[in-house]
Structure formats: structure tokens, C-alpha cells
N, C-alpha and C positions, 0 to 999 in steps of 0.2 A: 736773472737770470744771464749767463754768459752769451755772446753772439753765435759762439761756434754750438753750446748746447743745444738753442733754439732752433737753428739749423738742422742741427741731427735729428730732432724731435718733430721736424716738420718733412724731412726727408721720410722718415718713418711713418709716419702718416699717410702721406701720400703713398710710400709701398702698400699700405696696409688696405687703404681704399683703392686701389688698382687693383688688388688681389681680390677683393670682395666684389669689385666689378666685374670682374672679365672671370670669376667661378660662378659656374653655370649654377644656378639655384634651382631645388627642387621643385619641381611644379606638383601642384594638387595630382596631376594625373600620374606621373610617376610615384608617387606616394599611394597611390591605390590601383597601380599596376599587379599583375597577379605575381612577378617575379619579387616586388618587394614587399606582399604580402605573406609569401612560403618564406621569406625570412623572417618575416616578424612573427610568422607562425608556422615554427619549424616541425614537419611530421614527425611523431615520437616512435612511429614505426619502420621509419627507414631503413636502418640495421637489421631490423628482423623479418625483415620482408624477403631479405636475400637468402633466406634459410628458411625454406619449406617446412623444417622439422618441428620448427616452435609453434606451429599453425596444425589445430586438432579439425579432423572432418566434423562442418556442420552437424553431421546425424549425432557427436557426441553432445551437445548442446541440447539439442533437443531430447537425448533420453534423460536427461535432470531437468529441466525447463521448458515440460512441453507447453506449459500456460501461457509463457512468455515468448514463446516461440510461436503459436496462434494468434497471439495478438500482434507480433509483429508482419504477420499474415496477411492482416486486413490492415494495416497501416499502409500509408504511402512510401514506407519502405520495404515491400514485399518485394522486391528484386532480392533483395540479402538472403532471403530463405531460400531462394533457388541458387543460390552461390556456387560456383562450380570452380575447381582448382585455379583454373590459368586467369578468372575472372575475380571479382569482388569476395573474400573470404567470408562471407555470412555475419553471423554474431559478431566476431573477430575483426570486422570493419570498424567495430565501436569500440569492443571493449580490449582489444590489442591480442597479442599472441596468447592461445588457451594452451596449449597441451600442457605446460608443467601445470596448469591449473586441472585439468583432466587427470593427470597421474596422480595429483595430491590435493585437493579441494579446499586445502588449508592454505594453499599458496595465492596470495590475493590477485584480480586481474583487475582494469580498468572497469569502474562503475562509474555512469554517469551522474547518478544521484549523488555521489558523493565528490562532484566538483566544488573547489575551495568557495566559490562565491554563494552556492548554496548551504555549504556546510555552515558557512559564517553567519548565515541568514538564520538557519535552525540548527544551532551547535548540537540539540539533542538527537536531532533526525539520524534513525539507524534502520539498517532496513530490515521488517519484521519477518524473522524466521520461520521456517516452513516447519509444520508439526515434525517432531522428530529430531530437526536440524539443530547442531550448535550454533548459537549465536558468533556470528565472525566482525571482527574489525577491519574496516575497510578502509585501504590509505586512501586520504586526499588526493584528488586529481587537480593538479593549476588550471587552472582558466585556459590560458595562452593552449596547452596540451590539448583539452578538449575541444578548443575552437578549431584547432587547427585540424582534427577528427574531421568536423564537420565542414571544413572549408574542402577536402578534400574533391568533396564531389557539388559544394554551394558555393564554390567561390562566386557567382555571378552575384550574388548579394551583396560585394563590395566594389566588386569591380564597375557591375554596375546595379546601384544602391536602390533596394527597395525598402519603403519606410523609411525609417531612419536607422539600419542597420551599423552604418558606419559611426554614429555617435554611439551605438548602445557597447559595440565591440570595439572600438579605440580609444577610450576613455577622451570624449573630446566634451565628456558635458558632466560625468560622474569622476569626480576625484579621488574616490575611494577607490577606483582601479575598475578595469575591464570586465563587461558582463560576459557569462557564457550563454552559448546559444541553448544549451540544454534549462538554462534559468527560464526561459519561456516556453521552448517546443519540447513535446513528450516524443521520445523515439516511439516507442509503442504505443498503440491504441488500445485506450481504457476497453475493457470488454463489454462496459456497462454502458458505454456511448455506443451511439449510431455509426456504423461502419462509415470510414471516409472514401467519399466517390466521389472523382473528377469532373464528372458529370452532372452533378446536384449543383442548383443553382442556374443563372441569378435569382436570390431572393428581394422581391419587391414589395413584400408585405410581412409584418410581424406572423401571421396566419402559417407562412409558406414555410417560414424560418423555423418554426415551433413544431412543424408537421414532421420537418428532416432532422435537426439538431434538436440541443437541450440547451438551456441557460444553465449557464456559467457564474460562479463567484464574480464580483466586478474586479476585486482583488487581483484577477488573471488578466483583466482589461489594461487597468493602469501599470501595472507592469510592465507594461510594453508602451501605452498610449499616454504614459505622464505628461507628457512636453501639448497635448493636442488640446485640451482643457485646463492649463493652471489655476484658471479661475471658478472652476464649476464646485469647489468646497466651499465657495462663497454664493452659491446660487442658491436659486430654490429649489434646485433637484440635487442637493448635495446630500440627503438622505440614500441617494442610488448608491453611493460610494461604498455604504456601509455594508458589513462581511455578509454573505450569504446570497444565493441566487434569486432569493426572494426580492430583494431591492435590484439589486441587478440594471448594466446598462443597456442591456435586453429589452427593456420598456421602450426604448426607443430603437435600440439596432437589431432587435429578433436575438432568436436563440444563436448564441455565439461557439459551440463548442464545433462544429465542422470548420468556423475562421480559424481560430485557434490551431487546430489538428492538422489545417492545410499550410499553416507559417504565415497567415495575413492574407490571405486570396479574398480580396475585396467584392467577388462575387457571391462569399458565403454569408455575407453579413447585408443587413438593410441600412443603406444609406439614406436617409431623409431627404438630403437634399435631391436624389434623382427619384424619388418615389413620385407617383403620380398626385396630386395635388388632394385629392380624396383621400388618397392613402395615406400622406402624412400627415393631415388633417385629423382622421382617423386616430393616430397615436395620441397626438394633442387631447382628443377630445375623452380619451377613457381615463383621463386624470383630471381634466379640467372641466368637468360635468356642470359646475354651477357657475354662476356670474353674470353679469349683465352682458359682458363682452362674446361669452360663447356661446349663451342664449340668441343673442342676435346676428351672429354670427351665418346661420345658414337663410338668411336672405340679406346677404351685404352684396353688394357690388364686387368689393374685390374677392367675395367666395367663387362670383358667376365667372369673373374674369379668371378664374385659375390660380390667384394668388393666395399661398399658404401662409402659415402661421410663421413659419422659420424662413418664409421670404425677409419679413421684418425683423425677427426677433432671433435671438441667438440664445439657445435655452439652457448653455453653460455660463453664460456672462451672469456677474453678480446680482443681487436683487436689485431691482430697481434701475438698474440699466442694461435692460436686456435689449432694447432698439439697437440694429446693426451698425448705426450711423446715426447722426442728429438728424431732426425730423426732416429740415427742408433738404438735405441733400437724399435725405433716403428716399422720402417723397417723388424729388426731382428725379429719381433715376428711370419712373416708370413715366412720371408728367412732366416732360421736357417743357412742354409748351406754354404750363401754366409755371412753372421755373423762372421761365423768360420773362413774363408779364412783370415779376417782383424787380427788374431793372429797370422798368421804365419810370421816369421821372416821378409821376404820381402814382403811388400805390401802399399796400399796408407794408408794415415794417417786420416781415417774414425774415426775408433774408438776413438783417442784422441781427435780428435774436430777439426783438421786442414783441415778437407773437409767434407762435406755432400753426403750424395748418388743422393739429387738431383740436384750436381754439373754437375753431369752426366748423370742422368736417369730423364726424366719428367715424372712423377707418373699421370698425368693427359692423356695421349695421349701418342701415339707411333711414335709421328714423330723423336724422338730423342731417339729412342729404339738402343741401343749403336750396336749391330748387324746388322743392317740395312745398308750395304755398306758402304759409305763412311762417314757416320752418326758417327762412331767411330773416323774416324781422326779429324771431327770438336770437339768432346767432348775433343778428348786429347791435341786440337790445344789450348783449353782456357787458359792450363799450360804449356804444350812442343809446343810453338811455333817453338823453334830449331829445332825441331824431324819433323816437319809436312809441311814446308816449306811454301810457292812453291818452289821448285827446277826445274833447267832445265832438270836435270835427276833425276826421281824419281823412287821410288823401286813400282813396279807396285802392289804387294800387298796390299797396304795401298787402292789403287782405287778399289778391290775389295773385300776384306777380312777384310780392316782396321787394325789398331794396335794390335786386337785382334788376327790376326794370327800368332803372334808371341809371345805378351805376354800375360799372366793371368791378367787381371786390378785389381781384389782384392786382389790378392795374393798367392803368390808362396814359394815353399821352395828355389827356383832358383834366383840365381843372377839377377840384373834386371829383375824381375818377368819374365823370360822366361817360356813358356810353356815345353821346353827342358831342362834338367840339363847341357848339351852340347852342343855347337853351330852347329859342323858339322852336327849330325842327323837332326836338325830342318833344316838347311838349304838345306838340300838334299831331305826334301820333295817337295819342288820346283824344286830343280835344281838336279838332279838326274845323270845327264851326266855334267861331269867337263873336263876341258883341264888336270886336275890334277891327279896326281895318290893319290886317300886318302887313300892308305893306309898307306904312309908313313906318320911318324908323325909330321912332319913338316907344312901339311893341316889339321889337328886336329881342328884349329882354323880361319875359314873364316874370322873373322873381323880384324884378324892379318892384313891381306893387304887390305881388302874391309872395311876401316876404317870409311869411308861415307855412312855406310848401310843402316841409313834411306832417304839418299839423297844426291845428288851433285849438284854444278854448273860446276865443273871442268872436271868430266869423266863419261862416260855413263856406267862405272861397278865400281863406288863408291870407286875406288882408292885416295889415296892420292893426 
């Protein structure tokens, strides 16, 4: 390349970099400002709003669609029923200018049920005609147009995002296109469902929610909450995702009809993590009635301390991997003092993964509580069979206190994880009277003679 051409390219590159550096980048705040969103979702009725003759009185809608008018009156859009000329235009706030439709019912009007993404999901969907009514083909409503109508009043769901509305409505996750608000939310309340009441809730138990709401098909849940539990299909609870309310997410979260109608109000659904321990465990035990773990839980120390099943287990994780973290880390979140002992030089190899807490402890019950008499021996015997016997002459302390009478099981600064740094004072805790003159240095280490201190088949005093 010629020197002149190279210099020209370098100059052009510097100019481009400078322009890019100086040009203000659009921040995330700017992208989600109300002004930017109004540009992205332009109001389809802006021009029509300037001509009152294009809009019909709300009473005209009621004359033909009285059932829909009543359902709207019991929904959270009830203010549209009382619309005045100088305020919201009632039904036409969502359906668009309706005077032409009133004059000739064959003239199409905006129908949220025929928004593009809904039609694409169910191409055969068609509004059922009323008795004596001629079926009409409705025009498909663009997704952006329908969302613009909703955002007139609900702009805060994007400027101050609730749940993941930005991802759903702005195509940041779904490459096939944006989703419409009406694909999840029903504008009218189904009269067969309990009436929406903002004062209802919060629900803290399944029984409370089922008394006020109804169970819904889990498909309604997964349409909005697909990213919350992406591995649930591989879990032991995958059957709950099947169609039909008899399966339903409501088994753990309660009846969800009011939650759906309210646009995702967290007070209208049961959140297991916020329940009282006894209520959270009741949901688990409703299905998990059998099994040794469940049977022992009623007398478990964890249960008495208010630990619930979901404290340690993720119900939506794949089978066999329901623990929320590796055992050492999970147990250490509560047992910080014990976890610290595994960093002392002489310790069991739990922190390195060679052992697990559950190798010695049973988290679901007290039958294997380490300090319960000879249970400590049984737990230790799994790895230290040569020290636990049975022996003809056994060390009696093992039968009363267990191995922990002399050893610190988690970790110790002493050799062999002893509870004392020297052997003699340790032995004297139980044997203060001996035939030896313990003032002499030759008797400082008891096990120099009593070598078989854990038990012997030859000598009752554990001598060689």
C-alpha cells in the first residue's frame, strides 16, 4: 500500500473513532424513558381522538354487548364503564373509535383477542358468534399497536419494570417478535371466576388462596414465568407443568386466578419462601407423605428451629440435584462455628469434598444425632471400623459418651483431633486415681503403654 493511501486511511479511522467517542451513547435510561417508548409504540388513535364524531357513546356498546359490559364493571378496568366524554372513552379506549361500527356492525373494530401473536399461536381462533349472529372475520391487530393502547395507562410497567415486562414486550429474549400485553392479561374478568378485589390478600397458605381464588391451568403461569424455573421440566415436579388445573403450579403457590387478573400482584399468590415454616412444610408434606425423611422430620432439630424443606431444597431443580448449594457451603450458612473448625490443621476432610456433613449427620431427623450415646460410635464406625470394634475389652466411654468424649469430630489444633493438647490430662478426666506416680515424666503419655486404648481382645487394660 502506498504511503499516501496509508495516511489517508489512518486519518479516516481516527476521524471515525473521534466521532464515535464524541457521539453520546444512548443510555439504558434513555431507551426506557416514556418519550422513547411512545416513539416505539405510537398511539394508533392519536388522529381519531381529535374528532369526537368518530366515537360512540358508551351506552351504545352496552346495548349490544351487555354481558361484556358487566364483566368489565367487575374487573380492574371498571373505571372505563363510567367513562365520560371529556375523560376515557370507555370500551373504545381499547377497541378504538366505534361510531362506524355502531352504524354498520360489519365494519371491523379493534379486537384484542385477535392480536397478531395470539392469532399466530392459535390460527384457528375465532370469536364464537352469539345466537342469531352472523360470524365475522376480525382484522388482525399488530402487536405494537395493541401494546401502545395498553401503555397509555400502564407505562410504568416499562419505565419502572414490574417482573420481566421489558423482556416480554421489547423482544430482548424472544427472537420471534415482541409479545402483546393481552397474550397474558385479560381485560375483562371472566364472570365464572371470583371478582377481582384489590383488598384481597396477602395469601400465606394454600387454603387462604383457594377460598378466594381458583386454580388455573399451569400454561397460564408458564406463559409469563418461563425464565423463573427453566429446569423444572427435568425435576421431580415436572408433572405439574402438564395441561389442566388438576396439576398446576398451585400445588405450592396456591390458586392463581386473582394473581393473573391483577397483572402479577405478589400478594395474590402464595410465596413458599415467605410462608411460616409450618405452612411451607405442609405444602411439601401434602405430597411427600411417605419416606424415611418425611417420617422423621416431625422430631427433627431442624424442624424445631424453623428450618423448612425449601431452605435447603430447590423444588424446581433437576432430580437428584435439589440442594441449593454443595453441602459444606449450605450447612455452613447456619453452622458458621462448625464450618470454621474444618479450617483447623487437624480436621476431617469435609471442606475438600472427601466427606459430606450428611456422612455423619442426618438433617431430616434426630436418630443419628452425633452426641446421642452410642450413635457417635456407629457414625465413626463407617470409616474407623478398626477403632470401634467390637472388642472383647472395650473402652467404656464409647458406650456412654461415644468417640466425641476424647475427639473433636470437626477439627482441632491437637494431634488426632483430641479435645486436650496432652494425653495425660485427657485420661485423668475419667481416671483421676491411678497406681502410677503421675508426677513422674515417664507417665506423661498414658498411651505409650496402653496402646490399644480404643479396645483390645487381649488385655482388659488395653496393654500390648
